C-alpha positions as CSV (number, residue, x, y, z in Angstrom):
1,M,19.6,18.4,14.1
2,S,19.3,17.0,10.4
3,V,16.2,16.2,8.1
4,L,15.9,13.3,6.2
5,V,13.0,13.6,3.4
6,L,11.7,10.3,2.0
7,V,10.1,10.7,-1.8
8,R,8.5,7.8,-3.3
9,H,8.7,7.6,-7.3
10,G,6.4,9.4,-9.3
11,Q,3.4,7.5,-11.0
12,S,5.0,4.3,-13.1
13,E,3.8,2.9,-16.2
14,W,2.9,-0.6,-14.4
15,N,0.9,1.6,-11.6
16,L,-1.3,3.0,-14.2
17,A,-1.8,-0.2,-15.8
18,N,-2.3,-1.9,-12.1
19,R,0.2,-4.4,-12.3
20,F,2.5,-6.0,-9.7
21,T,6.1,-4.5,-10.5
22,G,8.8,-5.3,-8.0
23,W,11.8,-5.4,-9.5
24,V,10.9,-4.8,-13.2
25,D,12.2,-1.7,-14.5
26,V,9.5,0.5,-15.9
27,D,9.8,4.0,-16.7
28,L,7.3,7.3,-15.5
29,T,3.8,8.5,-17.1
30,P,3.8,11.9,-17.6
31,K,1.8,12.1,-14.7
32,G,4.7,10.8,-12.8
33,E,6.9,13.2,-14.2
34,A,4.6,16.0,-13.3
35,E,4.8,14.8,-9.9
36,A,8.2,14.3,-9.6
37,T,8.4,18.1,-11.0
38,K,6.3,19.5,-8.4
39,A,7.9,17.3,-5.4
40,G,11.1,19.6,-6.6
41,K,9.2,22.5,-6.5
42,L,7.8,21.8,-3.0
43,L,11.5,20.9,-2.1
44,A,12.8,24.0,-3.4
45,A,10.4,26.3,-1.7
46,S,11.4,24.5,1.8
47,G,14.5,26.6,1.6
48,I,16.3,22.9,2.7
49,E,20.2,22.6,1.4
50,F,20.4,18.8,0.8
51,D,24.1,17.3,1.2
52,Q,23.7,14.3,-0.6
53,A,20.9,12.3,-2.5
54,Y,19.9,8.6,-2.7
55,T,18.1,6.7,-4.8
56,S,17.7,2.8,-6.3
57,M,18.8,0.9,-9.6
58,Q,15.2,1.4,-10.9
59,T,14.9,4.3,-13.5
60,R,11.6,5.2,-11.8
61,A,13.0,6.4,-8.8
62,I,16.2,7.6,-10.4
63,R,14.3,9.7,-13.2
64,T,11.6,11.3,-10.3
65,L,15.2,12.2,-8.1
66,W,17.0,13.8,-11.4
67,L,13.6,15.7,-12.1
68,A,13.4,16.9,-8.5
69,L,16.8,17.8,-8.5
70,S,16.5,19.6,-12.2
71,E,13.9,21.8,-10.5
72,M,15.7,22.4,-7.2
73,E,18.7,23.5,-9.7
74,R,20.6,21.1,-7.3
75,T,21.6,18.4,-10.5
76,W,25.2,18.8,-8.8
77,L,24.8,16.9,-5.9
78,P,26.0,13.6,-5.3
79,I,24.0,10.7,-6.1
80,T,24.4,7.4,-4.6
81,K,22.2,4.5,-6.4
82,D,22.3,1.0,-4.6
83,Y,20.0,-2.0,-5.4
84,R,19.1,-2.5,-1.5
85,L,16.6,1.0,-2.1
86,N,14.9,-1.1,-5.1
87,E,11.1,-2.0,-4.6
88,R,10.1,-5.0,-2.7
89,H,10.5,-8.0,-5.1
90,Y,7.0,-9.5,-5.6
91,G,8.1,-13.0,-6.8
92,G,5.5,-14.8,-9.2
93,L,3.0,-12.0,-8.7
94,T,5.6,-9.7,-11.0
95,G,4.0,-8.5,-14.3
96,L,0.3,-9.8,-13.3
97,D,-2.8,-7.5,-13.5
98,K,-3.9,-7.1,-9.8
99,A,-7.5,-7.0,-10.3
100,E,-7.1,-10.4,-12.3
101,T,-5.0,-12.0,-9.4
102,M,-8.1,-11.3,-6.9
103,K,-10.4,-13.0,-9.5
104,K,-8.1,-15.8,-9.4
105,H,-6.8,-16.4,-5.6
106,G,-9.2,-14.6,-4.1
107,K,-9.1,-11.0,-2.7
108,E,-8.4,-11.8,0.9
109,Q,-5.2,-14.1,-0.2
110,V,-3.9,-11.1,-2.4
111,H,-4.4,-8.8,0.5
112,I,-2.2,-10.9,2.7
113,W,0.5,-10.7,0.0
114,R,0.3,-7.2,-0.4
115,R,-0.2,-6.0,3.1
116,S,1.0,-8.7,5.4
117,Y,4.1,-8.1,7.1
118,D,6.1,-11.2,6.8
119,V,4.1,-13.2,4.3
120,P,5.7,-13.2,0.9
121,P,3.6,-13.7,-2.4
122,P,5.2,-17.1,-4.4
123,E,8.6,-17.2,-5.4
124,M,9.9,-15.8,-9.0
125,K,11.3,-19.1,-11.1
126,W,15.0,-18.7,-12.0
127,D,14.2,-19.2,-15.6
128,D,11.6,-16.6,-15.5
129,P,12.4,-14.2,-17.9
130,I,12.1,-10.9,-15.9
131,N,14.2,-12.5,-13.0
132,P,16.8,-9.7,-12.1
133,C,19.4,-12.4,-12.2
134,R,19.2,-11.4,-16.1
135,D,19.4,-7.9,-15.6
136,R,23.0,-6.4,-16.2
137,R,22.9,-4.1,-13.5
138,Y,22.8,-6.8,-10.9
139,A,25.4,-9.3,-12.8
140,E,27.9,-8.8,-10.0
141,L,25.4,-10.0,-7.3
142,P,25.5,-13.5,-6.6
143,R,22.6,-15.3,-6.8
144,D,21.8,-16.0,-2.9
145,V,21.5,-12.2,-2.6
146,L,19.2,-11.8,-5.2
147,P,15.3,-12.1,-4.0
148,K,13.1,-14.2,-5.8
149,A,10.3,-13.0,-3.5
150,E,9.7,-10.9,-0.6
151,S,7.8,-9.8,2.3
152,L,8.0,-6.2,3.7
153,K,9.8,-8.1,6.7
154,T,12.6,-9.4,4.2
155,T,12.5,-5.7,2.6
156,L,13.3,-4.5,5.9
157,Q,16.2,-6.8,6.4
158,R,17.7,-5.7,3.1
159,V,17.2,-1.8,3.3
160,L,18.1,-1.7,7.1
161,P,21.6,-2.6,7.2
162,Y,22.4,0.0,4.1
163,Y,20.5,2.5,6.1
164,Q,22.3,2.2,9.1
165,D,25.9,1.9,7.6
166,Q,25.5,4.2,4.8
167,I,23.1,6.9,5.5
168,E,22.5,7.2,9.1
169,P,26.0,8.1,10.3
170,K,25.7,11.4,7.5
171,L,22.7,12.4,9.3
172,S,24.7,12.0,12.8
173,D,26.8,14.3,11.5
174,G,24.3,16.9,10.5
175,Q,23.7,16.5,6.6
176,N,20.3,16.9,5.1
177,L,19.6,14.1,3.0
178,L,17.2,13.3,0.1
179,I,16.1,9.0,-0.7
180,S,14.0,8.6,-4.0
181,A,12.7,5.3,-3.5
182,H,9.5,3.3,-3.6
183,G,6.5,2.4,-1.7
184,N,7.9,-0.6,0.1
185,S,11.6,0.3,0.7
186,L,10.3,3.7,2.1
187,R,7.6,1.9,4.1
188,A,10.3,-0.1,5.7
189,L,12.1,2.8,6.9
190,L,9.0,4.5,8.1
191,K,8.8,1.0,10.0
192,Y,12.2,1.6,11.3
193,L,12.4,5.4,12.5
194,F,8.8,5.6,13.9
195,N,9.1,1.9,15.7
196,V,5.7,0.8,13.9
197,A,4.5,-2.5,15.0
198,D,4.3,-5.4,12.8
199,D,0.6,-5.1,12.3
200,K,0.0,-1.7,12.0
201,I,2.8,-1.1,9.3
202,A,0.1,-1.9,6.4
203,G,-1.9,0.9,7.5
204,F,0.3,3.1,6.4
205,E,0.5,4.4,2.3
206,I,3.4,6.7,0.9
207,P,1.8,8.8,-1.8
208,T,3.9,9.1,-5.3
209,G,5.6,12.3,-5.6
210,N,4.8,13.8,-2.1
211,P,8.2,14.7,-0.2
212,L,8.2,13.3,3.6
213,L,10.0,15.7,5.5
214,I,11.1,14.1,8.6
215,E,13.2,16.2,11.2
216,L,15.6,14.2,13.1
217,G,16.9,14.5,16.4
218,A,20.3,13.9,18.1
219,D,19.5,10.0,18.6
220,Q,18.3,10.1,14.9
221,K,14.8,9.6,15.7
222,P,11.9,11.8,14.7
223,I,11.0,14.6,16.2
224,A,8.7,16.3,13.7
225,A,7.4,15.2,10.3
226,K,5.0,16.1,7.3
227,Y,3.8,15.9,3.9
228,L,4.7,18.9,2.3
229,D,1.6,18.6,-0.3
230,Q,-1.0,18.7,2.4
231,N,-3.6,18.3,-0.2
232,R,-2.1,14.9,-1.2
233,A,-1.0,14.2,2.3
234,K,-1.5,10.4,4.0
235,P,-1.5,9.6,8.0
236,L,1.7,9.0,9.3
237,P,2.7,7.2,12.4
238,E,3.0,8.8,16.2
239,I,5.9,10.2,17.2
240,K,7.1,8.4,20.5
């Protein structure tokens, strides 16, 4: 048996500002830092000994992991960063105020863009100043790899091969692993791990800075799952 813990980054500056963030690199707020530190305290209290940690290429997830590991006195753990754990790319919505976007496009349309499984938002233009093709951290990636907009479905198509190739084999070897990532990249993993139907996955929200502890059986499927902070827990999919 192995343990996988998923941690959504603490509150970010654009979470607080109610803006679509996606691949834009924003930092944690003081509240987000406190959430990350509390996540580390909860993980330390769990007594789980982790073998390795994974995170995205985005500061809010990286710093959440650093703060948690510091609180756990485990800053020496190996850390792997990969763009495939990045947040979903919100395309042309990136940077927009969510309330203003609803006024412009209608609440129903924005809900479809945000919560449908396979409908992406409008694409981001290549010449947009915040297009990730202009970001040095992605300089070695071919343009056809960089998304211009993603649905949850295409986010899963990015996340899942990485998980199956790089993370799942270590879990199969009995390692305990920690992933610090984002609402949608982690929701994509939740869909895969719990075999959630396309039309049901939108109903599951991972709270910021609250570690989700998943015990995995020999087949790498969940046999138990719980949030470590039960006061901020959200509903979890049924274990099948």
